[in-house]
ZATISE-838993 format. One line per 2 residues: number of its first residue (from 1); for each residue x, y, z of C-alpha. Coordinates in steps of 0.05 Angstrom, whole numbers. Layout:
REM ZATISE-838993
NUM> X,Y,Z  ... .
REM end
This chain:
REM ZATISE-838993
1> 179,33,-525  231,41,-470 .
3> 216,31,-398  212,95,-357 .
5> 214,102,-282  179,169,-283 .
7> 120,172,-330  81,236,-320 .
9> 57,285,-268  -14,279,-242 .
11> -36,320,-181  -96,294,-143 .
13> -90,329,-76  -58,394,-56 .
15> -39,398,17  -14,470,11 .
17> 16,515,-40  83,481,-32 .
19> 66,407,-27  31,360,-74 .
21> 6,290,-55  -12,235,-103 .
23> -48,171,-83  -74,108,-117 .
25> -66,100,-192  -44,173,-198 .
27> 16,156,-155  32,92,-191 .
29> 26,126,-259  78,175,-236 .
31> 125,124,-204  124,49,-212 .
33> 101,13,-149  81,76,-112 .
35> 20,79,-67  30,150,-42 .
37> 78,205,-66  90,274,-36 .
39> 128,329,-72  155,394,-44 .
41> 163,459,-81  238,457,-93 .
43> 254,390,-124  228,339,-174 .
45> 253,286,-125  193,266,-82 .
47> 202,277,-8  158,217,9 .
49> 143,153,-28  103,96,1 .
51> 103,32,-40  48,-18,-51 .
53> 52,-84,-13  66,-123,-77 .
55> 124,-79,-100  193,-106,-86 .
57> 251,-58,-75  310,-83,-35 .
59> 360,-41,5  415,-56,-45 .
61> 372,-25,-100  361,42,-64 .
63> 416,84,-96  401,57,-166 .
65> 327,74,-155  344,144,-133 .
67> 390,157,-192  331,161,-240 .
69> 309,228,-210  373,269,-219 .
71> 384,319,-275  459,323,-262 .
73> 508,266,-249  551,259,-187 .
75> 499,243,-133  511,187,-83 .
77> 487,165,-14  521,138,47 .
79> 485,111,109  502,145,174 .
81> 451,119,224  408,57,229 .
83> 353,43,279  314,-22,287 .
85> 249,-33,323  220,-93,360 .
87> 167,-100,305  220,-116,252 .
89> 225,-47,222  291,-17,201 .
91> 302,57,189  366,78,154 .
93> 386,151,147  429,167,86 .
95> 468,230,75  467,259,4 .
97> 534,271,-31  550,309,-94 .
99> 617,291,-125  635,258,-58 .
101> 620,322,-18  561,320,31 .
103> 500,363,15  483,398,80 .
105> 412,387,107  398,334,54 .
107> 380,269,87  342,210,57 .
109> 310,159,103  296,88,79 .
111> 243,50,117  246,-26,112 .
113> 204,-84,137  228,-156,129 .
115> 284,-133,84  240,-96,34 .
117> 236,-21,27  165,1,47 .
119> 175,76,41  228,130,30 .
121> 227,202,52  274,262,57 .
123> 296,326,23  340,316,-38 .
125> 351,366,-96  348,339,-166 .
127> 407,380,-192  469,416,-166 .
129> 517,457,-206  574,482,-162 .
131> 650,476,-165  676,427,-113 .
133> 747,454,-106  754,506,-50 .
135> 790,571,-63  804,579,12 .
137> 842,531,56  813,498,117 .
139> 861,536,163  843,604,133 .
141> 769,588,136  774,569,210 .
143> 808,635,223  750,671,190 .
145> 700,632,233  737,648,297 .
147> 740,722,277  664,721,271 .
149> 656,689,340  707,731,376 .
151> 706,690,441  756,703,498 .
153> 772,629,505  752,564,472 .
155> 743,494,501  804,464,467 .
157> 847,517,501  830,488,570 .
159> 868,424,587  816,404,639 .
161> 760,408,588  800,368,538 .
163> 814,313,589  742,311,612 .
165> 718,301,540  768,244,529 .
167> 742,210,592  669,221,575 .
169> 674,195,504  726,142,523 .
171> 770,164,464  842,185,474 .
173> 840,227,411  777,264,428 .
175> 784,340,424  742,403,420 .
177> 788,431,367  745,442,305 .
179> 759,399,244  735,430,179 .
181> 689,392,131  675,413,60 .
183> 600,414,47  551,435,-8 .
185> 510,488,28  441,509,3 .
187> 437,584,-4  406,616,59 .
189> 403,547,89  342,529,46 .
191> 332,488,-17  279,536,-42 .
193> 325,576,-87  358,516,-120 .
195> 426,551,-110  485,520,-74 .
197> 552,543,-46  615,505,-30 .
199> 629,518,44  674,498,102 .
201> 634,473,162  664,478,233 .
203> 633,458,299  662,507,349 .
205> 652,506,425  669,573,456 .
207> 680,573,531  672,648,545 .
209> 624,676,525  595,607,520 .
211> 568,584,452  567,518,414 .
213> 546,519,342  561,497,270 .
215> 590,553,228  589,553,152 .
217> 643,593,116  640,607,41 .
219> 699,568,13  710,622,-41 .
221> 709,687,-1  706,671,74 .
223> 637,700,85  597,671,143 .
225> 538,637,110  500,608,168 .
227> 502,590,242  465,530,271 .
229> 463,529,347  480,465,384 .
231> 474,493,454  400,496,473 .
233> 377,539,532  317,530,578 .
235> 306,602,564  285,629,634 .
237> 320,655,688  380,100,945 .
239> 324,146,968  325,220,954 .
241> 287,277,985  280,317,921 .
243> 256,388,922  208,384,864 .
245> 184,311,867  185,294,941 .
247> 214,227,966  236,184,908 .
249> 276,122,895  341,135,857 .
251> 402,93,839  472,111,863 .
253> 538,74,871  581,58,931 .
255> 651,88,928  706,95,982 .
257> 657,85,1040  603,133,1016 .
259> 555,139,958  557,180,893 .
261> 504,204,845  526,155,793 .
263> 496,91,766  513,43,709 .
265> 448,3,703  416,50,652 .
267> 453,52,586  525,75,594 .
269> 507,108,659  473,167,692 .
271> 520,213,730  509,279,767 .
273> 567,325,785  581,387,826 .
275> 612,446,788  623,486,851 .
277> 605,550,813  661,536,763 .
279> 658,531,687  712,479,672 .
281> 678,410,668  746,378,684 .
283> 743,408,754  675,379,771 .
285> 670,333,832  620,281,857 .
287> 562,294,903  568,244,960 .
289> 526,219,1017  547,176,1076 .
291> 482,135,1087  451,137,1017 .
293> 391,175,1044  399,238,1002 .
295> 369,291,1047  425,340,1033 .
297> 391,407,1043  443,463,1053 .
299> 459,534,1036  495,512,973 .
301> 429,484,946  458,414,939 .
303> 389,385,948  373,403,876 .
305> 425,353,851  380,294,869 .
307> 324,327,828  370,328,768 .
309> 393,257,779  322,232,789 .
311> 298,270,727  354,241,684 .
313> 337,170,708  263,181,692 .
315> 280,210,624  319,147,608 .
317> 263,103,635  210,139,594 .
319> 245,128,527  264,57,545 .
321> 198,33,573  153,69,522 .
323> 194,60,458  249,10,475 .
325> 302,64,464  369,56,499 .
327> 382,129,516  379,186,467 .
329> 424,155,415  393,85,424 .
331> 464,61,441  466,77,515 .
333> 490,150,512  511,170,583 .
335> 467,223,613  512,272,651 .
337> 485,329,693  528,386,721 .
339> 498,426,779  521,494,806 .
341> 547,517,738  571,589,739 .
343> 534,618,680  551,691,696 .
345> 625,677,686  609,656,614 .
347> 569,718,597  498,702,622 .
349> 463,759,660  450,712,719 .
351> 449,638,736  375,627,720 .
353> 385,580,661  402,510,640 .
355> 428,483,574  443,422,532 .
357> 508,428,493  507,363,455 .
359> 547,326,508  514,341,576 .
361> 465,381,617  488,442,656 .
363> 446,477,709  453,545,741 .
365> 429,558,812  375,608,794 .
367> 366,675,830  322,705,883 .
369> 260,694,840  275,627,807 .
371> 302,565,839  350,519,801 .
373> 322,491,736  329,417,755 .
375> 255,400,748  233,338,711 .
377> 201,375,654  262,421,643 .
379> 311,363,649  269,320,601 .
381> 263,380,555  338,391,551 .
383> 358,318,544  305,310,490 .
385> 344,361,449  396,305,448 .
387> 344,256,422  328,305,366 .
389> 402,313,350  409,238,342 .
391> 347,230,298  315,286,258 .
393> 371,335,277  324,393,265 .
395> 361,457,248  354,506,305 .
397> 323,565,268  254,588,245 .
399> 202,533,236  249,474,242 .
401> 277,505,305  207,516,332 .
403> 192,442,320  258,426,355 .
405> 236,465,417  165,437,414 .
407> 188,365,414  230,380,476 .
409> 170,411,510  125,353,489 .
411> 172,300,515  192,340,576 .
413> 120,344,596  106,272,578 .
415> 165,251,622  139,292,680 .
417> 69,260,673  103,191,668 .
419> 148,202,729  99,239,774 .
421> 29,228,747  -5,255,810 .
423> 27,323,804  47,330,731 .
425> 15,385,690  18,421,623 .
427> 61,480,645  135,486,632 .
429> 179,508,690  122,522,739 .
431> 161,490,797  219,539,795 .
433> 179,600,815  136,615,754 .
435> 119,579,690  146,606,625 .
437> 105,565,574  36,532,575 .
439> 20,475,528  -55,479,544 .
441> -58,554,533  2,580,494 .
443> -28,650,488  -21,659,563 .
445> 55,665,553  54,703,487 .
447> 58,641,443  13,625,383 .
449> -36,567,386  -50,573,312 .
451> -1,568,255  13,640,230 .
453> -40,664,279  -38,712,338 .
455> 31,718,372  66,685,313 .
457> 138,710,311  159,734,241 .
459> 226,766,258  296,737,263 .
461> 303,745,338  310,682,380 .
463> 335,645,318  269,660,282 .
465> 223,653,342  241,581,361 .
467> 217,589,433  154,627,411 .
469> 128,590,351  137,523,386 .
471> 69,537,418  32,512,356 .
473> 58,440,361  53,442,437 .
475> -21,458,433  -31,405,380 .
477> -2,353,427  -44,377,486 .
479> -107,370,444  -86,303,417 .
481> -78,276,488  -137,309,521 .
483> -184,331,466  -219,398,462 .
485> -262,443,420  -265,516,400 .
487> -248,564,344  -177,580,323 .
489> -147,646,299  -168,630,228 .
491> -241,627,249  -243,552,240 .
493> -285,513,289  -252,449,314 .
495> -271,389,356  -217,339,377 .
497> -227,273,413  -166,259,455 .
499> -130,192,449  -90,193,514 .
501> -17,204,531  12,137,509 .
503> -17,136,438  -4,210,427 .
505> 67,201,451  79,141,405 .
507> 54,180,345  98,240,362 .
509> 159,198,376  152,162,309 .
511> 142,228,272  207,255,301 .
513> 251,194,300  228,160,236 .
515> 207,214,186  229,285,200 .
517> 295,312,174  339,373,187 .
519> 297,425,151  227,398,163 .
521> 173,451,171  104,451,203 .
523> 74,426,138  119,365,140 .
525> 102,355,214  28,351,196 .
527> 39,302,139  85,256,179 .
529> 42,259,242  -16,232,202 .
531> 29,181,168  56,158,235 .
533> -15,148,261  -31,107,199 .
535> 33,66,210  15,51,282 .
537> -60,45,282  -82,36,210 .
539> -116,78,158  -182,111,176 .
541> -177,98,251  -198,142,309 .
543> -124,159,321  -115,184,249 .
545> -177,226,257  -153,255,323 .
547> -84,273,294  -116,306,233 .
549> -168,344,273  -116,369,323 .
551> -73,394,265  -135,429,238 .
553> -146,460,306  -78,493,303 .
555> -88,518,232  -54,462,194 .
557> -98,430,141  -171,412,139 .
559> -213,373,189  -213,298,183 .
561> -262,269,133  -263,192,131 .
563> -269,165,61  -256,104,18 .
565> -230,109,-53  -235,46,-96 .
567> -181,47,-149  -144,-6,-189 .
569> -104,-18,-252  -71,-74,-291 .
571> -6,-69,-329  -36,-105,-388 .
573> -109,-102,-407  -111,-130,-478 .
575> -92,-196,-507  -92,-228,-576 .
577> -108,-297,-548  -142,-335,-493 .
579> -131,-358,-439  -106,-290,-416 .
581> -83,-280,-344  -88,-209,-317 .
583> -55,-186,-252  -94,-129,-220 .
585> -61,-78,-175  -106,-52,-120 .
587> -93,23,-111  -151,36,-64 .
589> -146,83,-5  -173,64,64 .
591> -205,-1,41  -199,-61,87 .
593> -238,-114,48  -250,-120,-27 .
595> -296,-154,-76  -277,-161,-149 .
597> -323,-176,-208  -282,-191,-270 .
599> -340,-187,-319  -338,-259,-342 .
601> -374,-288,-281  -309,-293,-240 .
603> -301,-259,-173  -248,-252,-119 .
605> -239,-223,-50  -163,-220,-54 .
607> -129,-152,-47  -93,-154,-114 .
609> -116,-217,-150  -96,-250,-215 .
611> -152,-274,-260  -151,-317,-323 .
613> -200,-300,-379  -213,-363,-417 .
615> -255,-335,-474  -252,-278,-524 .
617> -292,-216,-510  -295,-148,-477 .
619> -303,-146,-402  -323,-94,-350 .
621> -285,-99,-284  -315,-75,-218 .
623> -278,-66,-152  -318,-54,-89 .
625> -277,-30,-29  -305,-31,42 .
627> -270,10,95  -316,-4,153 .
629> -327,60,192  -291,97,135 .
631> -346,80,85  -347,43,19 .
633> -335,58,-54  -335,21,-120 .
635> -298,32,-185  -323,6,-252 .
637> -278,5,-312  -320,-9,-373 .
639> -291,-50,-431  -227,-53,-390 .
641> -204,-123,-410  -206,-140,-485 .
643> -187,-209,-512  -189,-205,-588 .
645> -148,-245,-639  -142,-183,-683 .
647> -105,-144,-630  -29,-139,-628 .
649> -2,-191,-580  28,-160,-517 .
651> 53,-209,-465  79,-199,-394 .
653> 115,-258,-364  87,-287,-299 .
655> 128,-286,-235  148,-359,-243 .
657> 133,-423,-280  116,-431,-353 .
659> 77,-376,-389  23,-390,-441 .
661> 56,-410,-507  47,-356,-560 .
663> 20,-376,-628  13,-307,-660 .
665> 61,-290,-715  81,-223,-683 .
667> 78,-190,-615  112,-154,-558 .
669> 141,-189,-497  159,-159,-429 .
671> 192,-188,-366  147,-197,-305 .
673> 156,-124,-286  114,-102,-346 .
675> 126,-39,-387  144,5,-328 .
677> 170,-37,-269  233,-75,-252 .
679> 229,-151,-257  217,-189,-192 .
681> 268,-226,-149  270,-302,-148 .
683> 241,-311,-218  248,-372,-262 .
685> 200,-367,-319  199,-394,-390 .
687> 157,-379,-452  155,-411,-520 .
689> 136,-374,-584  112,-424,-636 .
691> 65,-395,-690  33,-453,-729 .
693> 67,-463,-796  123,-413,-782 .
695> 191,-428,-814  229,-384,-763 .
697> 219,-334,-707  260,-270,-699 .
699> 270,-235,-632  289,-161,-630 .
701> 309,-134,-561  284,-61,-558 .
703> 311,-52,-487  353,-95,-441 .
705> 374,-85,-368  390,-149,-330 .
707> 437,-150,-270  510,-162,-289 .
709> 545,-225,-266  602,-232,-216 .
711> 654,-236,-270  654,-249,-344 .
713> 593,-294,-342  520,-284,-325 .
715> 513,-321,-259  464,-276,-221 .
717> 406,-256,-267  404,-276,-340 .
719> 361,-288,-402  374,-354,-439 .
721> 348,-366,-509  337,-436,-537 .
723> 329,-454,-610  266,-496,-605 .
725> 202,-511,-567  232,-520,-497 .
727> 293,-511,-453  320,-578,-477 .
729> 331,-547,-546  398,-520,-568 .
731> 421,-461,-525  433,-400,-569 .
733> 462,-359,-511  454,-330,-440 .
735> 454,-255,-432  459,-202,-378 .
737> 490,-132,-371  558,-165,-372 .
739> 548,-191,-443  502,-135,-465 .
741> 436,-139,-502  424,-200,-546 .
743> 403,-153,-601  369,-193,-657 .
745> 364,-269,-655  330,-315,-705 .
747> 312,-388,-694  328,-443,-745 .
749> 258,-472,-740  187,-451,-725 .
751> 194,-442,-649  239,-407,-599 .
753> 241,-411,-522  261,-356,-473 .
755> 281,-368,-400  288,-311,-351 .
757> 324,-325,-284  331,-275,-227 .
759> 363,-287,-159  343,-254,-93 .
761> 390,-194,-102  391,-134,-148 .
763> 341,-130,-205  338,-85,-266 .
765> 288,-55,-314  286,-121,-352 .
767> 271,-126,-426  224,-111,-482 .
769> 224,-159,-542  190,-154,-610 .
771> 179,-221,-643  162,-234,-716 .
773> 154,-301,-751  170,-320,-823 .
775> 120,-363,-859  120,-409,-921 .
777> 92,-382,-986  30,-425,-986 .
779> -44,-420,-967  -65,-443,-898 .
781> -85,-514,-881  -148,-501,-840 .
783> -160,-540,-776  -191,-527,-708 .
785> -211,-558,-642  -261,-543,-586 .
787> -252,-548,-511  -317,-588,-507 .
789> -361,-622,-559  -419,-638,-513 .
791> -445,-583,-467  -503,-568,-422 .
793> -483,-494,-416  -479,-475,-489 .
795> -410,-445,-479  -356,-471,-526 .
797> -285,-444,-536  -258,-458,-607 .
799> -183,-459,-621  -152,-447,-689 .
801> -101,-500,-707  -90,-478,-779 .
803> -19,-479,-806  19,-434,-854 .
805> 4,-371,-815  -67,-349,-833 .
807> -86,-277,-819  -161,-281,-831 .
809> -212,-329,-802  -285,-341,-818 .
811> -324,-387,-771  -394,-416,-781 .
813> -421,-445,-716  -480,-480,-749 .
815> -533,-441,-711  -537,-382,-759 .
817> -480,-343,-725  -408,-332,-745 .
819> -343,-299,-721  -278,-271,-749 .
821> -238,-281,-685  -180,-329,-689 .
823> -200,-366,-626  -272,-347,-610 .
825> -316,-365,-551  -387,-380,-574 .
827> -452,-386,-534  -505,-432,-563 .
829> -574,-409,-540  -614,-468,-565 .
831> -607,-543,-559  -587,-585,-619 .
833> -530,-617,-658  -488,-568,-697 .
835> -439,-572,-755  -380,-523,-750 .
837> -334,-498,-805  -272,-454,-808 .
839> -243,-419,-869  -172,-395,-858 .
841> -139,-346,-906  -73,-311,-920 .
843> -44,-274,-980  -33,-340,-1016 .
845> -104,-366,-1012  -154,-399,-965 .
847> -176,-467,-941  -239,-493,-905 .
849> -245,-547,-853  -313,-575,-833 .
851> -332,-617,-772  -401,-648,-784 .
853> -449,-657,-724  -391,-633,-681 .
855> -424,-596,-623  -481,-626,-582 .
857> -519,-576,-538  -567,-603,-485 .
859> -584,-546,-438  -639,-549,-385 .
861> -706,-518,-402  -712,-444,-392 .
863> -745,-424,-326  -815,-396,-322 .
865> -810,-323,-300  -860,-269,-281 .
867> -850,-195,-286  -881,-138,-246 .
869> -915,-71,-252  -896,-12,-208 .
871> -899,63,-202  -837,105,-211 .
873> -788,100,-153  -816,34,-127 .
875> -782,-34,-124  -808,-94,-161 .
877> -814,-168,-142  -795,-217,-196 .
879> -805,-292,-191  -780,-351,-231 .
881> -782,-426,-223  -740,-483,-252 .
883> -706,-548,-233  -643,-517,-203 .
885> -617,-451,-176  -645,-388,-209 .
887> -594,-334,-226  -617,-264,-245 .
889> -578,-222,-296  -584,-154,-328 .
891> -572,-179,-399  -595,-235,-445 .
893> -524,-262,-449  -463,-245,-407 .
895> -480,-186,-362  -475,-182,-286 .
897> -502,-233,-237  -551,-194,-194 .
899> -580,-247,-148  -589,-322,-138 .
901> -657,-347,-116  -728,-355,-141 .
903> -750,-285,-119  -712,-223,-137 .
905> -727,-155,-106  -703,-102,-155 .
907> -675,-34,-135  -721,25,-142 .
909> -735,37,-216  -756,98,-257 .
911> -761,66,-326  -787,1,-353 .
913> -732,-50,-345  -721,-122,-367 .
915> -684,-175,-326  -666,-246,-346 .
917> -673,-310,-305  -627,-370,-316 .
919> -635,-440,-288  -571,-474,-262 .
921> -569,-548,-248  -513,-576,-206 .
923> -492,-648,-192  -476,-680,-125 .
925> -410,-663,-93  -355,-716,-95 .
927> -287,-718,-62  -218,-745,-82 .
929> -147,-740,-57  -105,-751,5 .
931> -141,-729,69  -83,-726,119 .
933> -62,-652,117  -29,-651,186 .
935> 14,-713,194  76,-745,164 .
937> 111,-685,135  121,-611,144 .
939> 109,-542,115  145,-527,50 .
941> 154,-466,6  213,-445,-37 .
943> 209,-399,-97  266,-439,-129 .
945> 227,-504,-125  155,-498,-149 .
947> 116,-561,-133  49,-589,-153 .
949> 4,-650,-160  -2,-684,-228 .
951> -70,-711,-249  -113,-734,-308 .
953> -183,-709,-323  -226,-756,-365 .
955> -291,-716,-362  -304,-641,-354 .
957> -314,-622,-281  -305,-565,-232 .
959> -255,-564,-175  -296,-528,-123 .
961> -248,-528,-64  -189,-562,-31 .
963> -164,-569,41  -97,-537,59 .
965> -54,-530,122  -18,-462,123 .
967> 43,-441,162  18,-372,180 .
969> -37,-330,150  -28,-295,83 .
971> -44,-293,9  -24,-354,-32 .
973> -27,-361,-108  -56,-427,-133 .
975> -57,-445,-207  -84,-498,-254 .
977> -33,-512,-308  -29,-556,-369 .
979> 24,-610,-378  70,-558,-411 .
981> 62,-510,-353  12,-463,-387 .
983> -32,-430,-335  -105,-447,-348 .
985> -133,-415,-285  -104,-379,-226 .
987> -130,-351,-160  -100,-309,-103 .
989> -129,-333,-37  -122,-302,32 .
991> -112,-365,74  -114,-366,151 .
993> -62,-402,191  -74,-477,202 .
995> -123,-523,168  -177,-491,125 .
997> -216,-503,61  -200,-458,2 .
999> -251,-443,-53  -220,-448,-122 .
1001> -277,-456,-173  -229,-482,-227 .
1003> -262,-511,-290  -220,-573,-307 .
1005> -213,-591,-381  -206,-662,-408 .
1007> -130,-669,-409  -75,-713,-382 .
1009> -18,-692,-336  -52,-629,-311 .
1011> -18,-593,-253  -48,-563,-189 .
1013> 7,-515,-168  26,-475,-107 .
1015> 62,-415,-138  119,-378,-105 .
1017> 135,-401,-34  66,-423,-8 .
1019> 89,-452,59  35,-504,59 .
1021> 35,-575,86  72,-629,46 .
1023> 58,-701,66  117,-747,54 .
1025> 99,-809,95  104,-869,48 .
1027> 59,-912,92  -1,-864,85 .
1029> 5,-843,12  -34,-885,-38 .
1031> -27,-860,-109  -67,-858,-154 .
1033> -125,-823,-120  -183,-836,-167 .
1035> -253,-809,-175  -284,-857,-225 .
1037> -297,-827,-294  -269,-759,-275 .
1039> -203,-748,-237  -141,-789,-224 .
1041> -85,-757,-183  -24,-797,-206 .
1043> 38,-767,-173  74,-705,-148 .
1045> 127,-660,-180  183,-687,-136 .
1047> 243,-702,-180  260,-763,-138 .
1049> 204,-810,-114  145,-770,-142 .
1051> 96,-818,-108  130,-810,-41 .
1053> 108,-737,-34  39,-704,-33 .
1055> 40,-628,-42  -7,-579,-10 .
1057> -78,-595,-35  -120,-646,3 .
1059> -191,-674,-1  -211,-644,-69 .
1061> -285,-624,-74  -308,-638,-145 .
1063> -374,-629,-182  -396,-638,-254 .
1065> -402,-574,-295  -462,-531,-277 .
1067> -514,-538,-332  -544,-471,-350 .
1069> -609,-459,-387  -627,-406,-437 .
1071> -650,-342,-403  -722,-320,-395 .
1073> -739,-246,-395  -779,-215,-338 .
1075> -800,-143,-349  -816,-92,-297 .
1077> -868,-44,-325  -858,26,-295 .
1079> -915,76,-297  -912,149,-277 .
1081> -975,136,-236  -992,210,-235 .
1083> -1061,207,-202  -1097,219,-138 .
1085> -1093,163,-88  -1137,102,-96 .
1087> -1180,121,-36  -1193,191,-64 .
1089> -1211,162,-132  -1257,103,-122 .
1091> -1254,32,-98  -1226,-12,-153 .
1093> -1221,-87,-144  -1201,-146,-188 .
1095> -1228,-215,-169  -1212,-270,-167 .
1097> -1138,-251,-165  -1102,-296,-182 .
1099> -1152,-310,-238  -1161,-368,-285 .
1101> -1205,-362,-347  -1243,-300,-323 .
1103> -1230,-238,-282  -1281,-188,-256 .
1105> -1269,-113,-248  -1309,-71,-199 .
1107> -1307,5,-190  -1353,5,-129 .
1109> -1401,65,-126  -1368,102,-182 .
1111> -1418,114,-239  -1375,149,-291 .
1113> -1339,121,-352  -1273,84,-343 .
1115> -1220,62,-393  -1188,-5,-378 .
1117> -1120,-27,-408  -1084,-92,-391 .
1119> -1010,-102,-409  -966,-164,-409 .
1121> -903,-166,-366  -862,-144,-426 .
1123> -906,-82,-436  -950,-105,-494 .
1125> -1022,-81,-494  -1067,-143,-492 .
1127> -1135,-114,-476  -1170,-46,-479 .
1129> -1242,-26,-467  -1286,33,-448 .
1131> -1343,21,-399  -1396,60,-361 .
1133> -1412,0,-317  -1386,-4,-246 .
1135> -1375,-80,-254  -1357,-123,-314 .
1137> -1318,-186,-334  -1259,-200,-380 .
1139> -1245,-267,-413  -1174,-290,-398 .
1141> -1180,-362,-420  -1128,-355,-475 .
1143> -1079,-315,-434  -1015,-349,-410 .
1145> -999,-357,-337  -960,-298,-309 .
1147> -964,-227,-283  -1003,-172,-319 .
1149> -1011,-98,-308  -1081,-68,-305 .
1151> -1091,7,-315  -1160,38,-299 .
1153> -1169,111,-319  -1228,159,-305 .
1155> -1240,233,-298  -1215,225,-227 .
1157> -1146,199,-247  -1111,132,-258 .
1159> -1108,70,-214  -1057,13,-226 .
1161> -1069,-59,-206  -1029,-124,-213 .
1163> -1066,-184,-242  -1040,-255,-235 .
1165> -1064,-310,-283  -1056,-382,-262 .
1167> -1069,-443,-306 .
REM end
């Protein structure tokens, strides 16, 4: 069986006809470590993958991880932009390359937190088949592009423009002259067809008529494939006295005795220039003022320059104060504004316009109807095109272009409301004479407010309706901020609760800057808006609901329905031997707290716990997930965990430490990544395979992928194999991808040891090993042991110690029961002294070993329990009494713990049901260990140095809890190990920061040199003050903590676990049944029938039955609690007596029938 990254396709949720979303175990079964996957219609490469918290994928592994998706070779990725946030997030945009040529519009974004990849999204094809050698030169292709444009003059032909660009960019070699770039261009600018063309790409800035765009020329025939506009139009015709915002504070600089509209305090500067109705930016001059009171109203409309300057400053302030962004590129990009630009000279019908060209803002002076377009919302709109260019870089056509325009409207309006909250509104351009768009009512200006609804532009005009179809996202944002209700063009009623401007802006900003890519459509906008809300506010929050409902309001997706889905899995669910440690992966959706029931009496509240099954059997596992306001859900997997000696042995290595030694003659071994995942970083784990009586052990590596070393040796990650029972045995060899697979290796004796080391860097798929032992040609020599020989619980784990490789086992436990398991767990249900025998067999014969009077069982007496009698649909009250705590179960042995206490209220029942009561006797609590968990040391945790306390146990006991001191809150893994490092019990515990008590519930066997271990890097308190430590710490007759794991001065250090709380094993009694008798009770009510009474009740040796004034014949039947008929009679008397002297104490059910119907009564007998 080879490891596979991609296993199979399972669709659980369809967002639309073109996108598929998988969550939970469906996602993980498709892709190792995935929590959520989203697929588009054109590629098998997912466009969004969110990983589970416990999955480890480093930045250095990204390209290798991606390579598994591609059908054709030649793909690679190069980062081109990285943004970091104050919360520790890092977002890296990668450009896709095919045979070292960029694939246009294919961007992959890697999202990291604390160095680990948390999610990946983007648009990447899985295959490309296109020649990468152009048939047309760059020079010829440029000529073709210029022929298509046909401009009178270009920017690079104007020396003033060239000089101005050099000054602006501070680069002497800066030029507008277009440099060709070979790209792989998707046919029609879309990945839908799966076809690609080799093209020359040129960015060309024409001066007259003005245009600025990317042009794609077919590298084989010179055809113009596509045009992507860079120049974006507004699309309509210090103290500063601004025209649109009144008196405002601005920042200027002092120069040659006057003041200029320049400042250097925001990023690389904010500067506003006067074009004097020219078109050459190199000829622009400063606006100046003598006293820095900018009240410069004149016929030339210079007063509008301060509006532009103020608006640019507030645009910078908005992005910096709200999102910590240093200008539109997050690197201080200078915001330049040019006023009095002569648009008519460049081919515009008049000067009523403004545009962003990728470098600067340019404003015309308007006309007789419209004043200059230097308002805050228009300025914020145009500069926000620059933000989009530096982040998602949305292509300016059709849906992606409509999103581009919408984001500019959204942030332009948000900036206006931020800068002038008293006068800001939801109209675009209203201050210049008349508004040209409304975010609160897009229909008022001929825009749609519903996706594909009324006013939706379907033609190619306006680059596919970019200024029209933007209304959909505009209205979504308005509703998200303010709320609203109504019915959209699809006839869908909606109701949105607004979340305010700040939260709505944060979600929208994250959607644009973190997730969207060049060709994102409205469908992607919905998905990533919801994902952004989850990122910022958590799953199943009001904000997520508002985002979803606002999208529903504009025709994108369904209304929000909060839900919780409980889901889990384990890489390995069967074992041939016990103890068996299982690591569960929690794949639940929207759960915030969890309760696990492992089916063997063990429970956990950890998110993804590990649990050790100590006995053989078949176990049901239940996960209950609680999502608060989202609801709750539970998932039960019946017979999910099976521990059976007749199963094939399949072993997954733990993350660190020493794995349980394997004694089976054959089996399958995986690294700690299991069958489908990569192995973990920072791993040092060993395992010994030592079948009893084996003459040799052979390893066969079915697969092998371990990071190569730095040279000819394996010095990063490696697998070392030792010829013997431990790592001190003879080294056979160390292997990695440098040396290649070990192939087949055979030991010289009956044991072999494997060590797997992994450093913090790259990790691979790991290994899969078959092992097989060779055995002598002789019958077995039978032998066995038990974990206890005296018990007050009746539970005994037997361990086969036979040699010469038996393959059949026949146990006789001395109580009339038997087993054929190799290492069975047996439950004695009666007290006594029992003789146990084992007969072991193989093909050469059999042998029997007998231990006489071996097991002594002394359980408490069974409790006294009373059942109940009810009608269908009612609840019953069960009672039991004993000498300890009464536990109620749903089975005679095993089963599920339902309740602890003397009185159990059942759920409503419809059939007769039996429950079982068990008495549990506990001893007094005792304490042992160092108590100083705060002084004389410090916090410690290092995955390369696993530390623990060493102790002896001389009598069986239970470690209830320990005190710890944690450096920060988080989940820690705590384990009980044997002297050889075998994990006997393990628990994942969510520990708060500081001093707290941690519940462990570890059953401690009688052994020496046991280990209480903090796995991984626990960052718990280590005491190393010689003066306060006083080994050994002894609890007489039970526990002695002798030293620590420190290699030097083991008694000078005390690791992690203080003030141990210890009790003797809980003694459990046999179980007593308590039956609930359920009757259909189909009758008239008691009042309508007759008055029936039982007295005295409770009764002793006699009970009387009275039917009051009823004179007819009645039939009386009395049943025991377990449903047996004890008494029956027919009587015409209205009062008579029944002798109960010989009846046992307890609850009875009395049924009285007449021609009027049936009455049911409870009768209690006391002795």
